[in-house]
C-alpha positions as CSV (number, residue, x, y, z in Angstrom):
1,M,-15.7,11.4,17.7
2,K,-17.8,11.5,20.9
3,I,-18.6,8.2,22.5
4,K,-21.3,7.6,25.0
5,T,-22.1,4.4,26.7
6,A,-25.1,3.2,28.7
7,K,-26.3,0.0,30.4
8,L,-29.6,-1.2,29.2
9,P,-31.1,-3.3,32.1
10,G,-32.4,-6.6,30.9
11,I,-31.0,-6.0,27.3
12,G,-27.3,-5.3,27.4
13,Y,-25.1,-2.3,26.6
14,K,-25.5,0.7,24.3
15,I,-22.6,2.5,22.6
16,S,-23.3,5.7,20.8
17,M,-20.7,7.3,18.5
18,I,-21.2,10.8,17.2
19,T,-19.0,11.8,14.3
20,A,-17.4,15.3,13.6
21,E,-20.1,15.7,10.9
22,D,-22.8,15.1,13.5
23,S,-23.9,11.7,12.2
24,M,-24.4,8.9,14.8
25,L,-23.8,5.2,15.0
26,V,-25.4,3.3,17.8
27,L,-24.4,-0.3,18.7
28,I,-26.6,-2.3,21.0
29,V,-24.8,-5.4,22.4
30,H,-27.4,-7.8,23.8
31,H,-26.6,-10.2,26.7
32,N,-27.1,-13.1,24.3
33,G,-24.3,-11.8,21.9
34,K,-26.6,-10.4,19.2
35,R,-25.7,-6.9,18.0
36,D,-27.8,-4.2,16.4
37,L,-26.2,-1.4,14.6
38,Y,-28.1,1.8,13.9
39,M,-27.0,4.7,11.6
40,F,-28.4,8.2,12.1
41,E,-27.5,10.7,9.4
42,D,-28.3,13.4,11.9
43,A,-27.5,12.6,15.6
44,D,-30.7,14.5,16.6
45,N,-33.0,12.3,14.6
46,D,-35.2,9.9,16.6
47,E,-35.5,7.3,13.9
48,P,-32.4,5.6,12.3
49,D,-31.7,6.0,8.6
50,F,-30.3,2.4,8.6
51,Y,-30.3,-0.6,10.8
52,I,-28.6,-4.0,10.6
53,N,-28.4,-7.1,12.9
54,L,-24.9,-8.6,13.3
55,T,-23.4,-11.7,14.9
56,A,-20.5,-11.3,17.3
57,D,-18.2,-12.6,14.6
58,E,-19.5,-10.1,12.0
59,T,-19.1,-7.3,14.5
60,R,-15.5,-8.3,15.1
61,E,-14.8,-8.6,11.3
62,I,-16.2,-5.1,10.7
63,G,-14.0,-3.8,13.5
64,A,-10.9,-5.5,12.1
65,Q,-11.7,-4.0,8.6
66,L,-12.1,-0.6,10.0
67,L,-8.7,-1.0,11.8
68,G,-7.1,-1.9,8.4
69,A,-6.9,-5.7,8.5
70,I,-6.9,-6.0,4.7
71,Y,-6.1,-2.5,3.4
72,Q,-4.0,0.3,4.9
73,P,-4.2,3.5,2.9
74,V,-0.9,5.3,2.4
75,D,-0.3,8.4,4.5
76,V,-0.4,11.2,1.8
77,D,2.3,13.2,3.4
78,K,4.6,10.2,3.7
79,A,3.8,9.3,0.0
80,K,4.9,12.8,-1.1
81,M,8.1,12.5,0.9
82,F,8.9,9.1,-0.6
83,R,8.0,10.3,-4.1
84,K,10.7,13.0,-3.8
85,Q,13.3,10.5,-2.6
86,I,12.5,7.4,-4.7
87,Q,12.7,7.4,-8.5
88,I,12.2,4.9,-11.3
89,E,14.7,5.3,-14.2
90,W,15.2,3.6,-17.6
91,I,18.9,3.2,-18.3
92,E,20.3,1.8,-21.5
93,L,23.2,-0.7,-21.2
94,S,26.1,0.4,-23.3
95,K,28.4,-2.1,-25.0
96,E,31.3,-0.9,-22.9
97,S,29.4,-1.7,-19.6
98,Q,31.0,-4.3,-17.3
99,L,27.4,-5.7,-16.9
100,V,27.2,-7.0,-20.5
101,G,27.1,-10.8,-20.7
102,K,26.4,-11.2,-16.9
103,T,23.3,-12.4,-15.3
104,I,21.4,-10.0,-13.0
105,G,22.6,-12.2,-10.1
106,D,26.2,-12.2,-11.1
107,S,26.2,-8.5,-11.9
108,E,25.5,-7.7,-8.2
109,I,23.6,-4.5,-9.2
110,R,21.7,-4.3,-5.8
111,P,24.7,-4.9,-3.5
112,L,26.9,-2.5,-5.6
113,T,24.4,0.3,-6.1
114,G,21.5,-0.2,-3.8
115,A,19.1,0.1,-6.8
116,T,16.6,-2.6,-7.6
117,V,16.0,-3.9,-11.1
118,I,12.2,-4.0,-11.6
119,G,12.2,-4.7,-15.3
120,I,14.3,-5.1,-18.5
121,V,13.4,-4.1,-22.0
122,K,15.0,-6.4,-24.5
123,G,14.1,-5.1,-28.0
124,E,10.3,-5.3,-28.2
125,D,10.0,-7.5,-25.1
126,L,9.5,-6.3,-21.5
127,I,10.6,-8.6,-18.7
128,A,8.8,-7.5,-15.6
129,T,10.5,-8.4,-12.3
130,P,13.2,-10.4,-14.0
131,D,14.8,-13.5,-12.4
132,I,18.4,-13.4,-11.4
133,D,19.5,-15.7,-14.2
134,V,18.4,-13.2,-17.0
135,V,21.6,-12.3,-19.0
136,L,22.1,-8.6,-19.7
137,Q,23.1,-7.5,-23.2
138,A,24.2,-4.2,-24.8
139,G,21.1,-2.2,-25.8
140,D,19.0,-3.7,-23.0
141,V,17.1,-1.0,-21.0
142,I,17.2,-1.6,-17.3
143,I,14.2,-0.3,-15.4
144,A,15.4,0.3,-11.8
145,I,14.0,1.9,-8.7
146,G,16.0,3.6,-6.0
147,K,17.1,6.8,-4.5
148,Q,18.8,9.3,-6.8
149,E,22.3,8.4,-5.7
150,Q,21.6,4.7,-6.2
151,I,20.3,5.3,-9.7
152,E,23.3,7.4,-10.5
153,E,25.6,4.6,-9.4
154,L,23.7,2.1,-11.6
155,A,24.0,4.5,-14.5
156,L,27.8,4.5,-14.1
157,L,27.8,0.7,-14.1
158,C,25.7,0.7,-17.3
159,G,28.2,2.9,-19.1
160,E,27.4,6.0,-21.1
161,G,23.9,4.7,-21.8
162,E,21.1,7.0,-22.7
163,H,18.7,8.1,-19.9
164,H,15.0,8.2,-20.7
């Protein structure tokens, strides 16, 4: 992005921003704090395609939103890297498992394995983000998230349960 600035005697300051696609935004900041934002589809045009008046607060809010105040998109390359490292697994709890009859808190799944329980399927019921006082029973399917080795550790704790 190319940025040009110019003083406007008696008016204020002009900031022109030309994008890689050759569009242009022009912001005029008046001495009294008023702001005018102009959008030119083609930087060579004399007349703007769009124009809006903004208060100083509105201008700051737009700037904050452009910087990601509310929403930060995920870096696609990082997401691909994490997708390879993190997995979600459904692991059935066998009746031989040492976890049977224990609450999630007492079972210490996270400290022992590093995996995080994000849900439990009990028959026809799904408990999303279960509390630590939920009691684990044989046949429950634990939905967990973690790295492959953490999930493998949890599978060992769950016994010879079926992996889905």
